[in-house]
C-alpha positions in Angstrom: 23.7 41.9 83.9 22.9 38.5 84.2 25.3 35.8 85.4 25.2 32.7 83.1 24.2 29.2 84.8 26.4 26.6 83.8 26.1 23.0 84.5 28.5 20.9 86.4 30.3 19.4 83.7 32.0 22.0 81.3 33.6 19.4 78.8 32.6 20.2 75.0 30.2 17.5 74.0 32.7 16.6 70.9 35.3 16.0 73.5 33.1 13.2 75.9 33.8 9.7 75.0 30.6 7.8 74.0 29.8 4.5 75.9 31.2 1.5 74.4 28.8 -1.4 73.8 28.9 -3.9 76.0 30.1 -7.4 75.5 29.7 -10.8 77.8 33.0 -12.1 78.5 32.2 -15.6 77.1 35.3 -18.4 77.5 37.3 -18.4 74.4 36.1 -14.7 73.2 39.4 -13.2 71.8 39.9 -9.7 73.0 43.1 -7.3 73.5 43.4 -5.4 76.4 43.8 -1.4 75.3 46.7 -0.5 77.6 48.9 -3.4 77.6 48.2 -4.7 74.2 47.8 -8.2 75.4 45.5 -10.3 73.5 44.2 -13.5 74.5 41.2 -15.6 75.1 38.7 -15.4 78.2 39.7 -18.2 80.5 37.2 -17.1 83.7 35.6 -14.0 85.1 35.8 -13.5 88.8 34.4 -11.3 91.4 36.8 -9.3 93.6 37.0 -6.8 96.4 38.1 -4.4 93.9 35.8 -5.2 91.1 35.3 -8.0 88.5 38.2 -9.2 86.7 38.8 -11.5 83.7 41.6 -13.7 83.0 43.4 -14.1 79.5 45.5 -16.8 77.8 47.5 -15.6 74.4 48.7 -18.0 71.8 51.6 -19.1 74.2 49.3 -20.2 77.0 50.3 -17.0 79.0 47.7 -16.0 81.4 46.8 -12.1 82.6 44.3 -10.9 84.7 42.8 -7.7 84.0 40.1 -5.5 85.6 37.1 -5.2 83.7 36.9 -1.4 83.2 34.8 0.6 80.7 36.0 0.6 77.4 38.8 -1.6 78.6 39.1 -3.9 75.6 39.1 -4.2 71.6 37.1 -6.7 70.1 37.8 -7.1 66.1 39.4 -3.6 66.5 36.5 -1.7 68.3 36.5 -0.6 71.6 34.0 -2.6 73.9 33.4 -2.8 77.8 33.3 -6.6 78.8 30.8 -7.8 81.5 30.4 -10.4 83.3 28.3 -13.0 81.4 24.6 -14.1 82.5 21.7 -16.2 81.3 20.3 -13.2 79.7 23.3 -11.8 78.0 25.6 -14.2 76.2 28.0 -13.6 73.8 27.4 -15.1 70.5 28.7 -18.9 70.2 31.3 -19.9 67.8 31.3 -23.7 66.3 31.8 -26.3 68.9 35.6 -27.6 69.1 37.4 -30.7 69.7 39.9 -31.1 72.7 42.5 -29.9 70.1 41.0 -26.8 68.8 40.0 -28.0 65.7 36.5 -27.6 64.7 34.1 -30.3 65.7 32.2 -32.3 62.9 28.9 -33.4 65.0 27.8 -37.0 63.8 31.0 -37.7 61.8 31.6 -41.5 61.4 35.4 -42.7 62.1 37.5 -42.9 58.7 38.4 -46.2 57.9 42.3 -46.7 59.0 45.0 -45.5 57.0 47.9 -47.6 56.4 50.2 -44.9 58.1 50.6 -44.6 61.6 51.9 -42.8 64.8 53.8 -44.4 67.5 54.4 -42.7 70.9 56.6 -43.7 73.5 55.0 -45.0 76.4 51.1 -45.9 77.5 50.7 -42.4 79.1 52.0 -40.8 75.9 49.0 -42.5 74.1 46.7 -41.7 76.7 47.2 -38.3 76.5 47.5 -38.1 72.9 44.2 -39.9 72.7 42.5 -37.7 75.4 43.3 -34.3 73.4 43.5 -35.4 69.8 41.3 -38.6 69.6 38.1 -37.1 67.7 40.6 -35.6 65.3 42.5 -38.8 64.8 39.4 -41.0 64.3 37.8 -38.5 62.0 41.4 -38.7 60.0 41.7 -42.5 60.2 44.8 -42.4 62.1 45.9 -45.2 64.6 48.5 -44.6 67.5 50.0 -47.3 69.0 52.7 -47.0 71.8 56.1 -48.3 72.1 57.5 -50.1 75.1 61.0 -48.2 74.8 63.2 -46.2 72.2 65.6 -49.1 71.9 62.7 -51.1 70.0 62.0 -48.3 67.3 64.4 -49.6 64.7 63.0 -53.1 64.7 59.5 -51.4 64.5 60.6 -49.5 61.6 61.8 -52.3 59.5 58.7 -54.5 60.4 56.4 -51.4 59.5 58.1 -51.2 56.2 57.0 -47.4 55.5 56.4 -45.8 52.2 54.3 -43.2 50.3 51.0 -44.5 51.3 52.1 -45.6 54.8 54.2 -43.0 56.7 55.1 -43.6 59.8 55.4 -40.8 62.8 57.2 -41.3 65.9 56.9 -39.0 69.2 59.8 -39.5 71.5 60.4 -38.3 75.2 63.1 -36.2 75.9 64.4 -35.8 72.4 67.4 -33.6 73.1 70.8 -33.5 71.1 73.5 -35.9 72.1 70.9 -38.0 73.8 70.6 -41.8 73.0 67.1 -40.9 72.0 68.6 -38.6 69.5 70.9 -41.0 67.7 68.0 -43.8 67.1 65.9 -41.0 65.6 68.6 -40.0 63.2 69.4 -43.6 62.4 65.5 -44.3 61.3 64.3 -41.1 59.9 63.8 -41.1 56.4 61.4 -39.6 53.6 58.6 -41.6 55.0 59.5 -41.7 58.5 59.2 -38.4 61.0 60.5 -38.8 64.6 60.2 -36.0 66.8 60.2 -35.4 70.6 59.5 -33.0 73.3 62.5 -32.0 75.6 60.7 -33.4 78.9 62.0 -36.3 80.8 58.7 -37.6 81.1 55.2 -36.6 79.4 53.8 -35.7 82.7 55.9 -32.3 82.4 54.2 -31.9 79.4 50.8 -30.8 81.2 50.9 -27.1 82.4 51.8 -27.2 86.3 48.7 -24.8 86.6 46.6 -27.1 85.2 47.4 -29.9 87.6 47.2 -27.5 90.4 51.1 -27.3 91.4 53.2 -24.4 91.1 56.1 -26.2 89.0 57.1 -29.8 88.1 59.8 -30.6 91.0 63.3 -31.2 90.2 64.1 -35.0 90.8 67.9 -36.3 91.4 69.6 -38.1 89.1 69.3 -41.9 89.7 66.2 -41.6 91.5 62.9 -43.0 89.4 61.4 -39.6 87.8 57.8 -40.4 88.9 58.5 -41.6 92.6 60.4 -38.6 92.8 57.9 -36.4 91.9 55.4 -37.8 93.7 57.5 -37.7 97.0 58.2 -34.1 96.3 54.4 -33.1 96.2 53.4 -35.1 99.0 51.2 -37.5 96.9 51.3 -40.3 99.4 50.9 -43.1 99.4 53.3 -43.0 96.3 51.3 -44.6 93.7 52.5 -43.5 90.4 49.3 -45.0 88.4 47.1 -43.0 90.6 49.3 -39.9 90.0 49.2 -40.4 86.4 45.3 -40.6 86.4 44.9 -37.5 88.5 47.1 -35.5 86.3 45.3 -37.1 82.9 42.0 -36.0 84.5 43.1 -32.3 84.8 43.6 -32.3 80.9 40.5 -31.0 79.3 41.8 -29.5 76.1 45.1 -28.4 74.4 45.0 -25.5 76.4 46.4 -27.5 79.5 49.7 -28.9 77.6 52.8 -27.1 76.9 53.3 -25.7 73.5 56.5 -28.1 73.0 54.0 -31.2 73.0 51.4 -29.5 71.3 53.7 -28.7 67.8 55.3 -31.6 67.7 52.0 -33.9 67.7 50.1 -31.5 65.0 53.1 -31.9 63.1 53.0 -35.9 63.2 49.3 -35.7 62.4 50.0 -33.7 59.2 52.8 -35.5 58.3 51.0 -39.2 58.5 48.0 -37.5 56.8 49.7 -35.6 54.0 48.5 -36.6 50.5 
């Protein structure tokens, strides 16, 4: 009786996993990791001693690093294998986007300025808003101006005389319950005036520490100038708050470098001012 010769792999064909299509892990490609269910956009790919990895960022700004294993991700519900992008194999590119994440409109001209305005508290706030939302604001015809301080807000509102066709939106630093800022905001808020704020002492904190290259924003003792204290705690010497701000601003490339607490408030103001 002859003995049968078997191959080394005794797995029935119907139980074998089929190879998953390979997809280049291009920036902003949105995938889901199969094991954890973490869903996010591709930030970068890296080559490590253990093998290639991909960093994903979810909609809350959280980052996770995963190994690029076969059949390790879902793309639009189907299993795929992510591979490092090359010049020869690039994933389909979506529409170009502005720094705020909006779809860019190539060649679009700035709209004639609306009567409505957005005021922000401080020059740094205005520069940050311009850096991320500038293209959107020009297309919408929204002008951003800055307040020297929250104490000036009631006079600014009276002088502006808001109305149905001239809405006024205001972004305030450190708008927390019980603060002076909250009392002034309540005084001027009305049907045609919207005052919103972020919880940070200064808009510097609205930039993600990871984008600036630091672990976290330092805690500054009460009574000390906050910006000066930050520079000293981080060892940014000589202490020059103007140069420090330029360093921070240059690290902001898009909305992904900002905290959600600021993103939502600015988008809310733009919607309010441009509403029909």
